Each structure stands twice: as C-alpha cells, then as structure tokens.
KEVEX-226097 format. One record per residue (C-alpha): residue number from 1; x, y, z; residue in one letter. Coordinates in Angstrom, 1 decimal. Example, Ala and Ser with C-alpha at 12.3 -4.5 7.8 and 13.67 -1.06 7.14 Angstrom:
<rs>
  resi       X       Y       Z  resn
     1    12.3    -4.5     7.8     A
     2    13.7    -1.1     7.1     S
</rs>
This chain:
<rs>
  resi       X       Y       Z  resn
     1   -49.5    83.3    -9.7     M
     2   -50.3    86.8    -8.2     Q
     3   -47.2    89.1    -7.6     R
     4   -47.4    91.8    -5.3     I
     5   -44.9    94.4    -5.8     H
     6   -44.0    96.3    -2.8     M
     7   -41.6    99.3    -3.7     K
     8   -39.2   101.5    -1.3     N
     9   -36.2   103.5    -1.8     Q
    10   -34.1   100.2    -1.9     H
    11   -35.9    97.1    -3.0     S
    12   -38.7    95.3    -4.7     E
    13   -40.2    92.5    -2.9     I
    14   -42.5    89.6    -4.2     F
    15   -45.0    88.3    -1.6     E
    16   -45.8    84.5    -1.7     P
    17   -48.8    82.8    -3.1     Q
    18   -52.0    83.3    -1.0     S
    19   -52.5    79.7    -0.4     L
    20   -49.2    77.3     0.5     V
    21   -48.5    74.4     2.2     E
    22   -47.8    75.5     5.8     S
    23   -44.8    73.3     6.6     N
    24   -43.0    74.1     2.8     K
    25   -39.9    76.3     3.5     P
    26   -40.1    79.7     2.0     I
    27   -37.3    82.1     0.5     Y
    28   -37.4    85.8     0.5     W
    29   -35.6    87.8    -2.5     I
    30   -34.3    91.3    -1.6     N
    31   -33.1    93.0    -4.3     A
    32   -33.8    96.2    -7.2     R
    33   -35.5    95.7   -10.3     H
    34   -36.3    92.3   -10.1     L
    35   -38.7    92.8   -13.0     H
    36   -35.8    92.6   -15.5     T
    37   -35.0    89.1   -14.6     G
    38   -31.5    89.0   -13.5     Y
    39   -32.2    86.7   -10.7     L
    40   -34.6    84.4   -12.5     D
    41   -32.4    81.4   -12.1     H
    42   -32.1    81.8    -8.5     V
    43   -36.0    81.8    -8.2     M
    44   -36.1    79.0   -10.5     A
    45   -33.7    76.8    -8.3     V
    46   -35.5    77.8    -5.0     F
    47   -38.7    76.5    -6.9     D
    48   -37.3    73.4    -8.0     R
    49   -36.1    72.1    -4.4     I
    50   -39.5    72.8    -2.9     G
    51   -39.3    76.5    -1.7     Y
    52   -42.2    79.2    -1.9     S
    53   -41.8    82.6    -2.2     K
    54   -42.0    84.9     0.4     G
    55   -41.2    88.4     1.9     G
    56   -39.7    90.1     4.6     P
    57   -42.9    89.8     6.9     D
    58   -43.3    86.0     5.6     S
    59   -42.0    83.3     8.0     E
    60   -38.9    83.2     5.7     W
    61   -36.2    80.3     6.2     D
    62   -33.9    81.8     3.5     V
    63   -32.9    85.2     2.5     L
    64   -31.2    86.0    -0.7     W
    65   -30.1    89.6    -0.8     S
    66   -28.6    91.1    -3.9     H
    67   -26.9    93.8    -2.3     D
    68   -24.8    94.0     0.9     Y
    69   -28.0    93.4     3.7     P
    70   -26.0    94.6     6.8     F
    71   -27.5    98.3     6.6     T
    72   -30.6    98.4     5.3     E
    73   -32.0    94.9     6.8     L
    74   -29.8    95.4     9.9     Q
    75   -32.8    95.0    12.3     D
    76   -34.2    92.0    10.6     K
    77   -30.9    90.2    10.5     I
    78   -30.1    91.0    14.0     S
    79   -33.3    89.3    15.1     K
    80   -32.8    86.2    12.9     M
    81   -33.3    82.7    14.6     R
    82   -30.9    79.9    14.5     S
    83   -32.8    78.0    11.6     H
    84   -32.8    81.0     9.2     Q
    85   -29.9    81.6     6.4     K
    86   -28.9    84.8     4.6     V
    87   -26.3    84.6     1.6     N
    88   -24.0    87.3     2.6     H
    89   -21.3    87.3     5.6     I
    90   -20.7    90.2     7.9     P
    91   -17.5    91.5     6.7     G
    92   -17.2    90.1     3.3     S
    93   -16.4    93.5     2.1     G
    94   -13.1    93.1     3.4     F
    95   -12.6    90.7     0.7     I
    96   -14.7    92.0    -2.3     T
    97   -13.9    95.7    -1.7     N
    98   -11.3    96.2    -4.6     K
    99    -9.1    98.7    -2.7     V
   100    -9.0    96.6     0.3     T
   101    -8.0    93.3    -1.7     L
   102    -5.3    94.5    -3.8     V
   103    -3.5    96.2    -0.9     L
   104    -3.4    92.7     0.8     S
   105     0.0    91.1     1.0     D
   106    -0.7    88.2    -1.0     I
   107     1.4    86.8    -3.8     E
   108    -1.3    86.3    -6.3     Y
   109    -2.3    89.9    -6.4     I
   110    -0.4    92.3    -8.9     P
   111     1.5    94.9    -7.1     K
   112    -1.1    98.0    -6.3     A
   113    -0.6   101.4    -4.3     F
   114    -3.5   103.5    -3.1     Q
   115    -3.9   107.0    -4.3     M
   116    -2.9   109.6    -3.2     P
   117    -1.7   108.0     0.2     Q
   118     1.0   106.0    -1.7     Q
   119     2.2   108.0    -4.4     K
   120     5.5   108.5    -3.0     F
   121     6.1   104.9    -2.4     S
   122     5.0   104.1    -6.1     F
   123     7.4   106.8    -7.6     K
   124    10.0   105.2    -5.9     Q
   125     8.9   101.4    -7.0     Y
   126     8.5   102.8   -10.6     V
   127    12.2   103.9   -10.3     K
   128    13.2   100.6    -9.7     E
   129    11.0    99.1   -12.3     H
   130    10.7   100.9   -15.2     P
   131     9.7    98.8   -17.5     E
   132     6.1    97.9   -16.0     K
   133     2.9    99.4   -17.0     L
   134    -0.1   100.2   -14.8     W
   135    -3.8   100.5   -14.7     V
   136    -5.9   103.0   -12.6     Q
   137    -9.1   101.7   -10.9     K
   138   -11.5   102.7    -8.4     S
   139   -14.3   100.9    -6.5     N
   140   -16.8   100.8    -9.2     N
   141   -14.2    99.4   -11.7     H
   142   -15.2   101.4   -14.5     R
   143   -13.0   103.0   -17.1     G
   144    -9.9   101.1   -17.1     I
   145    -7.0   102.1   -19.4     H
   146    -3.3   100.8   -19.4     V
   147    -1.4   104.1   -18.6     R
   148     2.3   105.0   -18.7     N
   149     3.4   106.7   -15.4     V
   150     3.1   110.3   -16.8     E
   151    -0.5   109.6   -17.6     E
   152    -1.4   108.5   -14.1     L
   153    -3.8   110.8   -12.0     D
   154    -1.8   110.6    -8.3     F
   155    -4.8   113.1    -6.6     S
   156    -7.8   110.9    -7.4     A
   157    -9.1   109.9    -4.2     D
   158   -10.4   106.3    -3.7     N
   159    -8.3   104.8    -6.5     T
   160    -5.4   102.7    -6.9     F
   161    -2.8   102.1    -9.4     V
   162    -1.8    98.4   -10.2     Q
   163     0.5    96.6   -12.1     E
   164    -0.9    95.5   -15.8     F
   165     0.3    91.8   -16.8     I
   166     1.8    92.4   -20.1     Q
   167     2.6    89.1   -21.0     N
   168    -1.1    87.2   -20.9     P
   169    -1.3    83.6   -22.0     Y
   170    -3.7    84.0   -25.0     L
   171    -6.4    81.5   -26.9     V
   172    -6.7    82.5   -30.5     D
   173    -4.7    85.9   -29.9     G
   174    -7.2    86.7   -27.1     K
   175    -6.7    87.3   -23.6     K
   176    -9.3    85.9   -21.2     F
   177   -10.2    85.6   -17.3     D
   178   -11.2    82.6   -15.5     I
   179   -14.0    83.1   -12.7     G
   180   -14.2    80.6   -10.0     I
   181   -17.3    80.4    -8.0     Y
   182   -16.6    80.2    -4.3     T
   183   -18.6    79.4    -1.3     V
   184   -17.9    80.2     2.2     V
   185   -20.0    78.0     4.3     A
   186   -18.9    79.1     7.8     S
   187   -16.3    81.6     9.0     V
   188   -16.2    80.4    12.6     D
   189   -14.5    77.9    12.1     P
   190   -13.3    78.8     8.4     L
   191   -15.2    76.4     5.8     R
   192   -14.5    77.4     2.2     V
   193   -15.5    75.7    -1.1     Y
   194   -15.5    76.1    -4.7     F
   195   -17.6    74.7    -7.7     Y
   196   -15.2    72.3    -9.5     S
   197   -17.9    71.6   -12.0     G
   198   -16.8    74.5   -14.4     D
   199   -16.1    78.0   -14.1     C
   200   -16.9    81.0   -16.2     L
   201   -14.4    81.9   -19.0     I
   202   -14.4    85.3   -20.5     R
   203   -12.4    86.1   -24.0     Y
   204   -11.7    89.5   -24.9     C
   205   -13.6    90.9   -27.8     G
   206   -10.5    91.5   -29.8     K
   207    -6.9    89.9   -30.1     E
   208    -4.6    91.2   -27.7     Y
   209    -1.6    93.4   -29.1     V
   210     1.3    93.8   -27.2     M
   211     2.0    97.6   -26.4     D
   212    -0.8    99.0   -28.2     K
   213    -3.6    99.7   -25.5     F
   214    -5.6   102.3   -27.3     D
   215    -8.6    99.9   -27.8     D
   216    -9.6    98.4   -24.5     V
   217   -11.7    95.6   -25.9     N
   218    -8.0    94.2   -26.5     T
   219    -7.3    93.6   -23.1     Y
   220   -10.3    94.3   -21.2     V
   221   -13.4    91.8   -20.8     V
   222   -16.6    93.3   -21.2     T
   223   -20.1    92.6   -21.1     D
   224   -19.9    91.5   -24.7     D
   225   -17.1    89.1   -24.1     Y
   226   -16.4    86.2   -26.8     T
   227   -17.8    82.9   -25.1     P
   228   -16.1    79.5   -25.5     T
   229   -18.3    78.3   -28.3     W
   230   -17.2    81.0   -30.6     K
   231   -13.5    80.5   -30.0     M
   232   -12.0    78.7   -33.0     P
   233    -9.5    76.4   -31.1     S
   234   -12.2    75.5   -28.3     L
   235   -15.1    74.7   -30.5     Q
   236   -14.1    71.0   -31.2     K
   237   -14.1    70.5   -27.3     Y
   238   -16.9    72.4   -26.2     Y
   239   -19.6    71.8   -29.1     I
   240   -18.5    68.7   -30.4     D
   241   -16.9    66.8   -27.2     M
   242   -19.4    68.4   -25.0     K
   243   -16.6    69.5   -22.6     F
   244   -17.1    72.1   -19.9     S
   245   -15.8    75.7   -20.5     H
   246   -12.9    74.7   -18.1     K
   247   -12.2    71.5   -19.4     E
   248   -12.1    73.0   -23.2     S
   249    -9.5    75.4   -22.1     L
   250    -7.5    72.9   -20.4     Y
   251    -7.6    70.5   -23.5     A
   252    -6.3    73.3   -25.5     H
   253    -3.3    73.8   -22.8     M
   254    -2.4    70.1   -23.1     R
   255    -2.5    70.3   -27.1     S
   256     0.2    73.0   -26.3     E
   257     2.4    70.7   -23.9     D
   258     0.9    73.0   -21.3     L
   259     0.1    71.4   -17.7     D
   260    -3.3    72.6   -16.6     P
   261    -2.9    71.2   -13.3     T
   262    -0.6    74.1   -12.2     K
   263    -3.5    76.3   -12.8     V
   264    -5.8    74.3   -10.4     D
   265    -3.1    74.2    -7.6     R
   266    -2.6    78.0    -7.6     Q
   267    -6.4    78.8    -7.8     I
   268    -6.8    76.8    -4.7     E
   269    -3.9    78.3    -3.1     D
   270    -5.1    81.7    -4.0     A
   271    -8.5    81.0    -2.7     I
   272    -7.1    79.8     0.8     R
   273    -4.7    82.7     1.3     K
   274    -7.4    85.4     0.8     V
   275    -9.7    84.2     3.3     F
   276    -7.1    83.2     5.8     L
   277    -5.6    86.8     5.5     S
   278    -9.1    88.4     6.3     K
   279   -10.1    86.1     8.9     L
   280    -9.5    88.4    11.8     P
   281   -11.7    91.1    10.4     Q
   282   -14.4    88.6     9.2     L
   283   -14.6    87.1    12.8     R
   284   -14.4    90.3    14.2     Q
   285   -17.6    91.5    12.0     S
   286   -19.4    88.5    13.3     L
   287   -18.9    88.9    17.0     E
   288   -22.3    90.8    17.6     K
   289   -24.5    88.0    15.9     Y
   290   -25.9    85.5    18.5     Q
   291   -26.0    83.0    15.9     H
   292   -22.8    82.6    13.6     K
   293   -23.5    79.8    11.4     N
   294   -26.3    81.3     9.7     I
   295   -24.4    83.2     7.1     F
   296   -22.9    81.9     3.9     F
   297   -21.5    83.7     0.8     E
   298   -21.3    82.9    -3.0     L
   299   -18.5    85.0    -4.5     T
   300   -16.6    84.7    -7.7     R
   301   -12.9    85.0    -8.0     F
   302   -11.6    86.5   -11.3     D
   303    -8.1    85.4   -12.2     F
   304    -5.9    85.9   -15.4     V
   305    -2.9    84.0   -16.4     L
   306     0.4    84.7   -17.9     D
   307     2.3    83.1   -20.7     E
   308     4.0    80.7   -17.9     D
   309     0.5    79.9   -16.6     L
   310     1.3    82.0   -13.5     N
   311    -1.9    83.2   -12.2     L
   312    -3.1    86.5   -10.6     Y
   313    -6.3    87.4    -8.9     L
   314    -7.8    90.6   -10.4     M
   315   -11.0    91.0    -8.2     E
   316   -13.7    89.2    -6.0     V
   317   -17.1    89.7    -7.2     N
   318   -20.1    90.0    -4.5     M
   319   -23.3    89.0    -5.7     S
   320   -21.7    87.8    -9.1     P
   321   -23.8    88.0   -12.1     N
   322   -25.9    84.9   -12.6     L
   323   -28.1    86.6   -15.2     S
   324   -28.1    85.0   -19.0     T
   325   -29.4    88.6   -20.7     G
   326   -26.2    88.4   -22.8     H
   327   -25.5    84.7   -23.2     F
   328   -28.7    82.5   -22.7     A
   329   -26.1    79.5   -23.2     A
   330   -24.7    80.0   -19.7     N
   331   -28.2    79.1   -18.1     K
   332   -27.0    75.7   -17.4     L
   333   -23.5    77.0   -15.4     L
   334   -25.6    79.7   -13.4     Y
   335   -28.1    77.1   -12.4     Q
   336   -25.9    74.4   -11.3     Q
   337   -23.7    76.8    -9.4     V
   338   -26.7    77.9    -7.5     I
   339   -28.0    74.5    -6.8     Y
   340   -24.5    73.4    -5.6     N
   341   -24.1    76.3    -3.5     T
   342   -27.7    75.8    -1.8     L
   343   -26.9    72.4    -1.6     S
   344   -23.4    72.5     0.3     V
   345   -25.0    75.0     2.8     V
   346   -28.0    72.8     3.6     D
   347   -30.6    74.7     2.1     V
   348   -31.2    72.4    -0.7     A
   349   -32.3    69.6     1.7     R
   350   -33.4    66.0     0.8     N
   351   -36.3    66.7     3.2     I
   352   -38.4    69.2     1.9     P
   353   -39.7    71.2     5.1     V
   354   -39.5    74.3     6.6     S
   355   -36.3    74.6     8.8     L
   356   -37.8    75.8    11.7     K
   357   -40.2    72.6    11.8     L
   358   -37.4    70.3    11.8     S
   359   -37.5    68.0    14.8     T
   360   -34.7    66.6    16.9     E
   361   -35.5    63.1    15.7     D
   362   -35.3    64.5    12.0     Q
   363   -31.9    66.2    12.9     E
   364   -30.4    63.2    14.2     L
   365   -31.5    60.9    11.3     M
   366   -29.2    63.3     9.1     R
   367   -26.2    63.2    11.4     V
   368   -25.8    62.1    14.9     S
   369   -22.9    62.1    17.4     L
   370   -21.9    58.6    16.1     R
   371   -21.3    59.9    12.7     D
   372   -19.1    62.8    13.8     I
   373   -17.1    60.3    16.1     Q
   374   -13.5    59.8    15.1     T
   375   -10.6    57.5    16.0     D
   376   -12.5    55.2    18.6     P
   377    -9.4    53.2    19.4     E
   378    -8.0    56.4    20.9     A
   379   -11.2    57.4    22.4     C
   380   -11.8    54.2    24.2     S
   381    -8.1    54.0    25.6     S
   382    -6.8    54.8    29.3     E
   383    -5.2    57.9    27.9     E
   384    -8.5    59.3    26.7     C
   385   -10.6    59.2    30.3     K
   386    -9.7    62.7    30.8     G
   387    -9.3    65.2    27.7     C
   388    -6.0    66.6    28.3     H
   389    -4.1    64.8    25.4     E
   390    -4.4    66.3    21.9     V
   391    -5.7    63.0    20.2     K
   392    -8.4    63.0    22.8     C
   393    -9.7    66.4    22.1     Q
   394   -12.1    64.9    19.5     L
   395   -13.6    62.4    21.5     C
   396   -17.6    63.0    21.9     N
   397   -17.1    63.6    25.9     R
   398   -14.6    66.2    25.4     C
   399   -16.7    68.3    23.0     L
   400   -18.4    71.6    23.7     N
   401   -21.8    72.0    22.0     N
   402   -20.2    74.6    19.8     E
   403   -17.6    72.4    18.5     V
   404   -20.2    69.5    17.9     R
   405   -22.3    71.6    15.9     N
   406   -19.4    72.7    13.9     A
   407   -18.7    69.0    13.1     L
   408   -22.4    68.2    12.3     S
   409   -22.6    70.8     9.5     D
   410   -19.2    69.7     8.4     S
   411   -20.6    66.5     8.0     F
   412   -23.6    67.5     6.2     L
   413   -21.7    69.8     3.6     E
   414   -19.3    66.7     2.9     H
   415   -22.4    64.5     2.2     L
   416   -24.2    67.6     0.1     N
   417   -21.5    69.1    -1.4     R
   418   -22.1    67.5    -4.9     R
   419   -19.6    69.2    -7.3     Q
   420   -18.1    71.7    -4.5     M
   421   -14.8    71.2    -3.6     K
   422   -13.4    71.9    -0.1     R
   423   -10.5    74.3    -0.3     V
   424   -10.3    74.9     3.4     Y
   425    -9.7    73.0     5.6     P
   426    -7.3    71.9     2.6     E
   427    -7.4    68.4     1.0     S
   428    -4.7    66.0     2.5     L
   429    -3.7    62.6     1.5     T
   430    -4.2    59.7     3.7     R
   431    -0.8    59.3     4.1     D
   432    -0.4    63.1     5.0     E
   433    -3.2    62.8     7.4     S
   434    -1.6    60.0     9.3     M
   435     1.5    61.9     9.5     R
   436    -0.3    64.9    11.2     Y
   437    -2.8    63.2    12.9     Q
   438    -2.2    64.5    16.4     D
   439    -0.9    67.8    15.4     A
   440    -2.8    71.1    16.4     L
   441    -2.1    73.8    13.9     D
   442    -0.2    76.7    15.3     D
   443    -1.6    80.2    14.9     G
   444    -5.2    79.5    14.5     L
   445    -8.3    79.6    17.0     P
   446    -9.1    76.5    18.9     T
   447   -12.2    75.6    16.6     N
   448   -10.2    75.9    13.6     D
   449    -7.6    73.7    14.9     K
   450    -9.8    71.1    15.9     L
   451   -11.8    71.0    12.6     L
   452    -8.6    70.5    10.7     R
   453    -7.7    67.9    13.1     K
   454   -11.3    66.2    12.5     W
   455   -11.0    66.2     8.7     Y
   456    -7.4    64.5     9.1     R
   457    -8.9    61.9    11.5     S
   458   -12.1    61.3     9.1     K
   459    -9.9    60.9     6.2     C
   460    -7.9    58.2     7.6     I
   461   -10.9    56.5     8.8     Q
   462   -12.1    56.7     5.1     E
   463   -10.4    58.0     2.2     E
   464   -13.4    59.7     0.4     S
   465   -13.2    62.4     3.2     W
   466    -9.7    63.4     2.2     C
   467   -10.9    65.6    -0.6     Y
</rs>
C-alpha cells in the first residue's frame, strides 16, 4: 500500500489507495505524528469493518480527528453533509477542560477553587476545614504535588486548587484510578453510553504512604503505572481466571466483603450529572450546524475511590490514549472500545457500503416507522385522533421529522450497542416505566422529554429495552 504524507502546520494526512471500490466507505484520520503509531488501533478497526483510508479531499464518510477539529477544520465541518460523521462534539471542551469541569457544582467532584479569582473564598474555606490537603493543577495537568496551604501559589493564572482525597481505597497498598470509556451519540436529544465490557485501571508505581507526599509515584498515576497483571492480589483473577480489569478489581473487593455495585451506581450517576450540567452549553455550541446528528464523542472519565468506596471524578479526557506503546496487553481493550464506539454510533454497519450511497429502501430495511411505534393501544384509541394528550405524542402521526429521526437513531443504537450501556436516558425497570409511562419530565427540552417517554414505552413492550 502506498502512503502519501501531506504535512502542514497542524497535521499529517494519509491518502487512500489509488484503486478502491467506489462504494466502499472512507475514513479520514486527522492527527499529528501518525507515523509514531498511536492511532494504529483506530485505523485497524476501521480497516476491519470495511472502510478505506482517505484524506481531506476524498469523499470521506467519517472523520476521526485526534485534536479538537472545530478551529483548524471549521470550514470543512461547516459544510458536512448529513451522511458524514465526525468524532468530536462542538462544545465538548465544557466537559473536558479541567478548570471548567472542576468548578462545576457536581457532588462527585472534589472541592476546587480557581486561582487567582477565588483565592479569598478558598482561604475562608480553609479556615473551616484546616485538616484538608490540596493539589494545584493547570489545564495541562502536569507537575501535580500535594501541598499545604502555605505552599500554594495564589497568583498563578489559569490554575485551580483542588482537595486531595487523603483516604483512598488501596489494592496491595497502591492507589489507583478507574477509566470509564464514555460515548455521546447525540446532544439533541441527549444520548450517552459507556463501555461496560471493561475499563482501564491504572495502579500507582509505588505504595501509598499516608502523610508522606515527597514521591509523586505514590499518589499520582503516571505513564509507567502498574498494570492489573502485576498486582499480586489480582493476578489469580486476571491471569488464571481470565477476568477483565474491572471484574478482577471487583472480585478483590468482594473478597474484602465490599460491594462493588455501589461503585457501578455512582459511575453511572456521575456521568449523567456531568452531561446534564453542561447540556445548555453543548446545545448552544451545536446551534450553528445544520446537521446536529453527525457528531459523536469518545471520552474517558477518570475516577478514584476512597476507603468507603465513595467515588470522585478527577478529569474527563478528550481523545483518550488508545496506544499500546507502554503496555501491549491493552490492545484488546482499546480495540474493543473503538469497535463498540463505532458500532453504537452506526459507523460500523452490517451493510458495508458508503453512507452516502444508502438508499431509502436500505434505510427502511434497517429501521422503519413500524419499528419505532410504541403503545399501539393508545394510538388507535378515540383519544388519540388528535395529538393533544400526553399519551398520544409518540404516535407516528404526531411526530415531526426531527423526532422521528431521533427515535430511528435510538432504535439502531439499541440494536448495535454491543457492550455499550445506556446511561442517559437512564435505565428503568419495567415496573418503573409503567409508573411513569405518561409523564413528561419537567425542566427538559421537548425532544428529550419525548425520547425518555419513548424508552419507557419500549421497555413496557419488551423488557430488553429497559437497560
């Protein structure tokens, strides 16, 4: 295969093969230093699902950009057609920007203060909580050290001071973080999933020592972290029993009479609350684009636990590391995350043809109006000859094209989600769905209300839709 390197100030582009099937879908990778191999797994998955490599001037179907593309590539993105997809969402920086995230009023985020703007509020808080320790961070997240108040720099611009969790849950004496891969399939209406098959768990290089913070390797996860297969208490699960990273950790928790389902509940709740808290900004960033369902985003939420299994969100990573440069054994995890992501957002299709060549018959074969219909008893009743009653608003004749398209996308996501678990709209049991069947949730835009009601109605029809 001939590769042509096109270099400019920002990126390196791989052009497609000179001879490719005209109906084969095309992906374009936009990233710097591609020759180093850090996106090899992304390209491998695209190749396996039937895509050809393209460039900025090809008839591409999917753009995978490592960097935030809405500056350098704004002209191309503003002209995107309805069949094209891009792997970032306008406004996602409201979630992945560290300063913006930590200053959100979300219960799972340790207390933080922006410097120098909030130094007086911080000093007042310290008087009320003198026992707490702090770390000072910047957006590039480098040089983290635990500090006493006297050691903090209150004049450092674009930094924040955040509470340090002093009593972490330890495995073999080591602190760790839990990386949850999360996918936004749509902003309007909001649909969020996370990869439930496994997660990235990184253990510190050295054992944690309470009140001794001169060595950052005892409390900061670095690139040379300790992997699961080198943790003595986890080896029997991960190596001998072939458990995943997550299930190895959870098995260890259960051996200590701890309940890991508490962790799962908190993870889902935290992810939901982060996206809902930033939904107005995400919606506003999306307004100038004609096609609002062409964007998706894969991020990694990094959490830590305290000794009582209380969960704390430390950061959300845009374009999370998917390279096995340090640990080749993570190859399977990364490729499964990529494949599940492309599947749930309808990029990895069962019909390997360019998205731009899809016919009406082909799309109807995949999902039709009959598939998205719910509650036929209500829709055929005398009350639903009009569309004024709440229970009638999901009848096909009452739906506008925008809502129909959103429900069709949601239907396909459910079928194609593989190991992606829907976290928003949240799961409800069948009994809960029946209880709230005719409710329209207050405080949400109309499309979001209808989508939540639709999932409840589908759950009542068929229990597999509840989760």
